[in-house]
N, C-alpha and C positions, 0 to 999 in steps of 0.2 A: 577822387572823393567817396571817401565808404559810406554807404550807409548803413545805421544800426539798431537794432531790435532787439526788443523783449520777449523770449519765447518761456511759453508757460504751458504744463501740461498735468490732466490727468488721465491718466489709464489703470484701468482694473485691472488686468492680467498683469501676476507679479513678472512673470516670462519677457513680455513686452515692454513692460517697465525697466527692464534693466535692459535692455537691450537698446531703449530709445536712450536712455540715460547715457550708457556706454557711446553711443553714436554722437550725441550731443557735446559729451565733455570732452571730445578728441576734435570738435568745431568751434566751439563757444566755450566761455567761462560762465562758471556754473557759480549763481549767487544765491541758490537756495539747491533745497534737494529737487525742485523740478521748476528752477525757475532759472533761463541761461539769457545772457548778453551774447547777442549774433555781431560780428563787423561783415557787411556783404565785401571781403576782399579779394578772397579767393572763388568765392562759390558764389551766384547770383540767390538771392531768397526764393525764389521759384525752383532750382534747382534743390537747393535744402529740403523743401518742401515739397518737392517729388519723390526725393529720396525717403523721407519721412513718414512717407504712405503706407509704406509696408509693416510699420510698428504700430500704426492705428486701426482701429473699427470706428468707423463713421456713428453707429450706434452707440457705441460702448464709453467711448472715449472721450475726451475734450482736450481740443490745443487752442492757444490764443497767441496772437502775434501783434506786438504792439512796437510800431515804428517810433524812435526816438531820435533826435538831433546827434546824441552822443552820450558817451559815458557821465558826464557833469548835470546830466538830466536827471540824474537818480539819488536820490536822499536815500543814507542808509544809515542806521545804528542799532546797536547790541550787537553781540559776538560775531555774525557772521558778516560783519561789514568789513571784516577783513578780507571777504572776497572780491572787494574792490584793490586791492592791493595788485599793482603793475598794471591796470587797466587803464589809468591816462597816459597817456604820453609822456616821453621822458622831459623832464626839465616844468613840467605844471604839477600843480600841486592839486589835491582834491577841492573840489568846491568848496567856498567859507563855512557852511553850514554845516555840511557834510563834514570837513575836518573838525571843527568845534565837536561837535556830537560825539565822534571816533575819538577824539582828547577824550573827552568826558566821560564816555564810556571804559576805555582801557585802561583808564587812571583808578579804578574799584580795582 
């Protein structure tokens, strides 16, 4: 069973911000510019956080980690809701409310 996390960050230095963005983009699903969905399948969250330390400065930056049950726990709407495409397992649809909202927003 894999564990899921939302990872959010605010990095002050543009170079470190870009490096962390590239690092997380290879290991997780970008939902917004500084918000990622991470599945603990190939690497434990402790290992991931350990590797992320090289991009962070404790007194300048902010990193948040939110454990969730899975992608179905996330509600999304608007143009960036397409980031959720492909996140759900094959054969499973987006949760009812999320699906309705995505349908409403994409009809415009």
